[in-house]
C-alpha positions in Angstrom: -0.2 0.0 0.3 1.3 3.4 -0.7 2.2 5.6 2.2 0.0 9.0 2.3 3.2 11.3 3.5 6.9 11.1 3.9 8.9 12.9 6.7 12.6 13.9 5.8 14.8 14.1 8.3 14.9 12.3 11.8 15.6 14.3 14.7 13.8 15.1 17.5 11.3 16.9 15.6 11.1 15.3 12.8 11.0 11.6 14.6 8.2 12.1 16.9 6.3 13.7 14.2 6.6 11.0 11.9 5.7 8.8 14.6 2.2 11.3 15.4 1.3 11.1 11.8 1.5 7.1 12.2 -0.3 6.7 15.3 -3.1 8.7 13.5 -3.5 5.9 10.7 -1.7 7.3 8.3 0.7 5.3 6.6 3.8 7.3 6.8 7.3 6.8 4.8 10.4 7.9 6.6 14.4 8.7 5.4 16.9 10.4 6.7 20.3 11.4 5.4 22.1 8.9 7.9 20.5 5.4 8.0 20.7 5.0 11.8 18.0 7.7 12.0 16.0 5.8 10.4 16.7 2.4 12.1 16.1 4.4 15.5 13.1 5.6 14.2 11.6 2.0 12.9 12.4 0.3 16.5 11.0 3.1 18.0 7.7 2.7 15.8 7.8 -0.9 17.1 8.5 -0.5 20.4 5.0 2.4 20.0 3.0 0.0 18.2 2.9 2.6 15.4 3.2 -0.2 12.5 1.9 1.9 10.0 5.7 4.0 9.3 7.7 2.5 6.8 12.2 3.6 7.0 13.9 4.4 3.5 16.9 4.2 3.9 18.7 7.1 0.9 20.9 4.7 -1.5 24.5 6.7 -2.8 23.2 6.2 -6.2 19.6 7.0 -6.6 19.2 9.1 -3.4 15.7 8.9 -1.8 14.4 7.3 -5.4 12.7 4.5 -2.9 11.7 7.0 -0.4 9.4 9.2 -2.9 8.4 6.6 -5.1 6.7 4.8 -2.0 4.1 7.9 -1.3 1.0 7.5 -3.0 -0.1 11.2 -6.0 0.4 13.8 -5.5 3.5 12.7 -3.5 3.6 15.0 0.1 7.0 15.1 1.9 7.7 17.1 5.3 10.9 18.1 5.3 12.5 18.7 9.5 16.1 19.5 9.1 18.2 22.2 10.0 17.1 25.8 8.6 19.4 26.9 5.2 21.1 25.1 3.7 20.1 21.7 4.9 16.9 22.4 3.7 17.9 23.8 0.0 20.3 20.5 -0.2 17.0 18.1 0.5 15.0 19.6 -1.7 17.6 19.3 -4.6 17.6 15.6 -3.8 13.8 15.5 -3.1 13.1 17.1 -6.8 15.0 14.9 -8.9 12.1 12.3 -8.3 9.3 14.6 -7.8 6.8 15.4 -10.4 4.4 18.1 -11.5 1.9 18.5 -8.6 3.6 17.0 -5.7 4.3 19.0 -2.4 7.6 19.7 -0.4 6.3 20.8 2.8 9.5 22.4 4.9 8.2 22.2 8.8 11.5 24.1 10.3 11.9 27.3 11.9 12.8 29.3 8.6 13.0 32.9 7.6 10.0 33.8 5.0 12.1 34.9 2.6 13.8 31.7 2.0 10.6 30.3 1.6 9.4 32.8 -0.6 12.7 31.9 -2.8 12.3 27.9 -2.7 8.2 28.6 -3.8 9.3 30.4 -7.0 12.0 28.4 -8.1 9.9 25.1 -7.1 7.1 26.4 -9.6 9.1 26.7 -12.1 9.1 23.0 -12.1 5.2 23.2 -11.2 6.3 21.5 -7.6 4.3 22.6 -5.3 5.8 24.2 -1.9 4.3 24.9 1.5 6.2 26.9 4.4 4.5 25.1 7.8 5.7 26.7 11.0 5.4 23.8 13.5 5.6 24.8 17.3 5.4 22.5 20.5 8.8 21.0 20.6 9.6 16.9 21.1 6.3 16.4 23.5 4.0 18.7 20.6 5.3 17.1 17.9 4.5 13.3 18.9 1.2 14.5 20.7 -0.1 17.2 18.7 1.5 20.4 17.9 0.7 23.6 16.9 1.1 24.1 13.1 1.0 27.3 11.0 1.1 26.5 7.4 1.5 29.4 4.2 1.5 28.4 0.6 -1.3 28.8 -2.4 -4.7 26.9 -0.9 -4.5 24.4 -4.1 -1.0 23.0 -2.1 -3.0 23.4 1.3 -6.2 21.1 0.5 -4.0 17.7 0.2 -2.2 18.1 3.2 -5.6 19.9 5.8 -6.8 16.2 6.3 -3.4 14.7 7.6 -2.9 18.3 9.9 -6.2 18.4 11.4 -5.6 14.5 12.7 -2.2 15.7 14.0 -2.1 18.9 15.3 -3.0 19.2 19.0 -6.7 19.3 19.9 -9.1 21.7 21.8 -11.5 19.7 23.6 -13.8 22.8 24.3 -14.5 24.2 20.8 -13.7 20.7 18.9 -11.2 22.2 16.8 -7.4 21.6 15.8 -4.7 23.8 16.1 -4.1 24.5 12.7 -5.5 26.3 10.0 -4.9 28.0 6.6 -3.0 31.2 7.4 -2.6 32.6 3.9 0.3 32.5 0.9 4.1 31.7 1.1 5.8 33.0 3.7 2.4 33.9 5.9 3.0 30.6 8.3 7.0 31.5 8.7 5.7 34.7 9.6 3.4 33.8 12.0 5.4 30.7 14.2 8.5 33.9 13.9 6.1 36.3 15.8 5.2 33.1 18.3 8.8 32.9 19.0 9.2 36.8 19.7 6.2 36.2 21.7 7.4 33.2 23.3 11.1 35.1 24.3 8.9 38.3 26.1 6.9 35.5 27.9 9.5 33.7 29.0 11.6 37.5 29.9 8.9 38.7 31.8 8.0 34.9 33.8 12.0 35.1 35.0 11.2 39.1 36.3 8.1 38.2 38.4 10.7 35.4 39.8 13.7 37.9 40.8 11.1 40.4 42.3 9.4 37.6 44.1 12.7 36.0 45.0 14.8 39.4 46.2 12.2 42.0 47.1 9.6 39.3 48.5 12.4 37.3 49.8 10.0 34.6 48.7 11.4 30.7 49.5 11.2 28.4 46.6 8.0 26.9 48.3 6.3 30.2 48.3 7.8 30.5 44.9 6.1 27.1 43.7 3.3 27.8 45.6 2.8 31.6 43.9 3.2 30.2 40.3 0.9 26.6 41.0 -1.5 29.4 43.0 -1.4 31.9 39.0 -1.7 28.3 36.9 -5.4 28.3 38.4 -6.3 31.3 37.0 -5.9 34.4 34.6 -2.7 33.2 33.9 -2.9 29.4 33.4 -0.6 28.4 30.7 2.1 26.2 29.8 5.5 28.4 30.5 3.3 29.0 33.8 3.1 25.5 34.9 6.3 24.4 33.7 8.2 27.8 35.9 6.1 25.8 39.2 7.4 22.2 38.7 10.6 24.1 38.2 10.3 26.0 41.2 10.2 23.0 42.6 12.9 20.7 41.5 15.8 20.0 43.7 19.2 19.6 42.5 19.5 15.7 41.1 23.5 15.5 41.2 24.9 13.1 43.9 26.3 15.3 46.8 24.8 18.2 46.0 22.1 19.8 47.5 19.1 23.0 47.3 17.4 23.6 44.3 18.2 23.1 41.0 17.2 26.2 39.5 19.8 28.1 41.3 22.7 26.2 40.1 21.9 26.4 36.1 24.0 29.3 34.6 22.5 32.4 33.7 23.3 32.4 30.2 19.9 32.5 27.8 21.1 30.7 24.5 18.3 31.3 21.2 18.6 30.1 17.5 17.4 33.0 15.9 14.1 34.2 15.7 13.6 36.3 18.3 15.6 38.2 16.5 14.4 37.7 13.3 11.4 39.1 14.9 13.1 42.5 16.3 14.3 43.1 12.7 10.8 42.4 11.2 9.3 45.2 14.0 12.2 47.4 12.7 11.4 47.4 9.2 7.0 47.6 9.6 7.3 50.6 11.7 5.5 48.5 14.5 6.7 48.9 18.4 7.7 45.8 19.8 9.6 47.0 22.9 8.5 44.6 25.1 9.9 41.6 22.9 12.8 43.5 22.0 13.4 44.1 25.6 13.4 40.6 26.1 15.5 39.9 23.2 18.0 42.7 24.8 18.5 40.7 28.1 19.0 37.2 25.8 22.3 39.5 24.8 22.9 40.8 27.8 22.6 37.2 29.8 25.7 36.4 27.9 27.9 38.4 28.8 28.5 36.3 32.1 32.4 37.3 32.5 31.4 40.8 32.0 29.0 41.3 34.7 30.9 39.6 37.2 33.7 41.7 36.7 31.1 45.1 36.3 29.4 43.6 40.2 32.6 44.4 41.4 32.6 48.2 40.5 29.0 49.4 40.0 26.6 49.3 42.8 22.8 49.1 43.5 20.5 50.5 46.4 21.6 50.2 49.9 18.9 49.0 50.9 15.5 47.2 49.2 12.4 48.5 50.5 10.0 46.5 53.3 7.3 44.9 51.6 4.1 43.1 52.4 5.0 39.9 50.9 1.0 38.4 50.4 0.4 41.9 49.0 3.5 41.7 46.8 2.7 38.3 45.3 -0.3 39.3 44.1 0.7 42.6 42.7 3.2 40.4 41.0 0.4 38.2 39.4 -1.8 41.3 38.1 1.5 43.0 36.7 2.4 39.7 35.0 -1.0 39.5 33.4 -0.8 42.9 32.4 2.5 42.7 30.5 1.4 39.2 29.0 -1.4 41.3 27.3 1.2 44.0 26.1 3.4 41.4 24.3 0.9 39.6 22.5 -0.4 42.9 21.4 2.8 44.3 19.7 3.1 40.7 18.2 -0.7 40.3 16.7 0.5 44.1 15.5 3.1 43.2 14.0 1.7 39.7 12.0 -1.2 42.6 11.1 0.9 45.0 9.5 3.1 42.4 7.4 -0.5 41.0 5.8 -1.5 44.6 5.0 2.6 45.4 3.7 2.7 42.1 2.2 -0.6 42.2 0.5 -1.3 38.9 1.9 -4.8 40.1 3.1 -6.7 40.5 6.1 -4.6 39.5 8.8 -6.3 35.7 10.6 -5.1 37.2 13.9 -8.7 35.1 15.5 -7.3 32.0 13.7 -3.2 32.7 14.9 -4.6 32.6 18.7 -6.8 29.8 18.0 -4.1 27.5 17.1 -2.1 29.2 19.1 -4.8 27.4 22.2 -3.0 24.0 22.4 0.3 22.6 21.1 2.7 25.4 21.3 5.1 26.5 23.9 2.9 30.1 23.8 -0.4 28.1 24.9 -2.5 29.8 27.1 -5.8 30.6 28.3 -6.4 33.6 27.8 -5.7 33.0 24.1 -9.6 31.9 23.7 -10.6 35.8 25.1 -7.8 36.9 23.1 -9.6 34.4 19.3 -13.1 36.2 20.7 -11.7 39.8 20.6 -10.8 39.6 17.0 -13.4 37.2 15.5 -16.0 39.7 17.1 -14.1 43.0 15.8 -12.0 42.2 13.1 -10.8 45.4 12.6 -9.5 45.8 16.0 -7.2 48.2 16.2 -4.7 46.4 18.8 -5.7 44.3 21.6 -5.4 46.6 24.5 -8.6 48.7 22.9 -10.5 45.8 23.2 -13.2 46.6 25.8 -12.7 43.4 28.0 -9.0 43.3 28.1 -8.2 47.7 28.0 -11.1 46.9 31.3 -8.4 44.3 32.6 -5.4 46.6 32.6 -7.2 49.4 34.2 -8.2 48.0 36.8 -4.6 46.6 37.3 -2.4 49.0 36.6 -2.3 50.2 39.7 -0.4 47.0 41.1 1.8 47.1 37.7 3.1 50.2 38.5 3.8 49.4 42.5 5.7 46.5 40.8 8.1 48.4 38.6 8.2 51.3 40.9 9.7 48.5 43.6 11.6 46.8 41.0 13.3 50.1 39.8 14.1 51.5 43.4 15.5 47.8 44.4 17.8 47.4 41.7 15.8 44.7 40.3 16.1 44.7 36.6 12.8 44.4 34.8 12.8 46.0 31.1 10.6 43.7 29.9 7.7 44.7 32.3 8.6 48.1 32.0 8.4 48.1 28.6 5.2 46.8 28.6 4.2 49.4 31.0 5.3 52.1 28.5 3.9 50.2 26.0 0.2 50.7 27.8 1.2 54.4 29.2 2.3 55.5 25.5 -0.8 54.0 23.4 -3.1 55.7 26.1 -2.0 59.1 25.7 -3.7 61.6 23.3 -0.7 63.5 23.3 3.3 62.4 23.8 6.0 64.7 23.4 6.5 63.7 19.7 5.6 67.7 19.5 9.0 68.6 20.4 11.3 65.8 18.9 9.5 67.6 15.3 10.4 70.7 16.1 14.3 69.4 17.0 13.7 67.7 13.6 12.9 70.9 11.8 15.9 73.4 13.6 18.9 71.1 12.7 17.5 69.5 9.5 14.8 71.4 8.2 12.3 68.5 8.0 9.3 70.7 8.8 6.1 69.3 10.9 2.3 69.3 10.5 0.2 71.7 13.2 -2.5 70.3 15.0 -4.6 74.1 14.7 -3.9 73.9 10.8 -3.6 72.4 7.6 -0.3 71.7 5.6 3.1 71.2 6.5 5.3 74.3 7.9 9.1 75.0 9.1 10.0 78.0 11.0 13.5 79.9 10.5 14.0 79.5 14.7 16.5 82.0 14.9 18.3 84.6 13.1 21.2 83.0 12.5 18.5 79.9 10.5 17.0 83.1 9.0 20.3 84.1 7.6 21.9 80.9 6.7 18.7 80.1 4.9 18.2 83.6 2.7 22.0 82.7 1.6 21.3 79.7 0.4 18.0 80.5 -1.6 20.4 83.3 -3.1 22.7 80.8 -4.1 20.1 78.4 -5.4 18.7 81.2 -7.7 22.3 81.8 -9.4 22.8 78.2 -10.4 
C-alpha cells in the first residue's frame, strides 16, 4: 500500500512528528541522510505500536528515490532538517524524483524570505511548496503540535486532512490547532512572531521570579505555590505550569543539595527567531518594545564574565524597600498578566502590519490565537479570549482597546506600577515588564512629547512639521542665524 505522506529528517522533531502521523492511522514513510536514524525511528515505531510507519534509507546512487516512489500521488514530503543550506540540499535531492503537482513542506524554523525564494524556484517545475511553522517541541510533535502553514490554497487542500488529525486538539470547541494562514511566507511569519512572543513570556516570568525572590524574599516553596496558584486563574499557561515545576525541583546531582534552578548558569541561549521578530518590527515600523527588551536581556545574559567584573565596581541601592509579601505576590501576578497582554498585543500588531504591507490579505489574528491554544509553547487560557476579541471585531486596532482587555489593564495598573516602581527602587532588572507598562502608557496618551522631537528635527534639518490647529506642512526659521543662513542658501540656489 502506498504511503500517504513522507517525513525527511529524523532528529527529535522529525522522528516525533512521523510517529504522531503514523499513530493517527496514516501510512507514513520516513527517511534520513544517515541510515542509523531510520533504524532508530523504525525500532521506536515498533516499540510504540505504530505499524503504519515504514523506513527508507538513502541510496548512494538513487538518493531518496525509493522513499519518494513509495508515496501516493500527489506525493507529499515534510522536511524537518536544520534551516538554511540543509533544506535547500534536501529539496534538490527530492526534486530529482518528484513530478508536477507533488508537494514539499518545510516544517522547520525558517526565515520567511527563504520560503518565498524556494516557492518561486519550485514553481518553475510545477512542484508545490509549503512553509509550515511547527511549534510544541518534542512533546508537541509527538502528541499534537500547533501547525502554521503558508502556501497556495491548492497545495494546502491535500495536506489539510492529515494536518487536522495530527495537530493538537482543543476539546472545548472540537477544533484542531492548525488552519490555512495565507500565501507562501505567511505561515513562517506567524511562527516567527509566535517565537518572539515566547521570548517575551519567558522574560516576563523570569522578572516576576526575580522580584519575588529578591524584594519579597520568597522561599522556593512560596515561589512554587505562587506559580501553581497563578496557573489556576487568568495566568494559566504552559510556561507558568512548567515554572511551578522548576521552582520545586531539587538538585539531582549526587552529593549536591538545594534547588536546581540556583545551579543553572544565567546565560540564555537562542536560535535566531526572536532576533528576526525584532528586525521585522523595525522594518514594519511596529512598536515591539517588550519583545525587544526580552531579546536584549538574552544578549546581556551572554556577557556573564563582563557582568561578574562589573558587579565589583557598579553598585545598586543600599537597601531594598520593605514589602508586604502577600500583597507583593498578588501585585506581581497582576503585573505579569498586564505585561503579558501587552506582549501579545505587540506580536499581533506586527502580524497585522506584515499582512497589510505584503499584500497577504486580512490578517487572521483570531485564527492565530486559536491555533496557539494548544500544542505550542505559548499556549494559554487567555488565548480563547484573544480569539473572541478579534472574531468580534476583526478590525480591532490593538488588543489593548478591546473592551474586556482594556478593563483588565485599567484595573491592574495600580499593582503594575507598584511592582515596576519597587523593582527600580530595589535595583532589580525588569526591562520587559517596564517596557510593557511604557507601551500601555504611550498608547493610552492622546498627546506625546513627539511635538518637541519634531521641532528639533525641523531646527537642525529643516524637516518641517504639521500643526494641530492648521492644515499643511510648516518650517520655522528658529533663530536669526537660521534666517540668515536660509536667505543665503536661497540666493545661491537662484544663481545656479
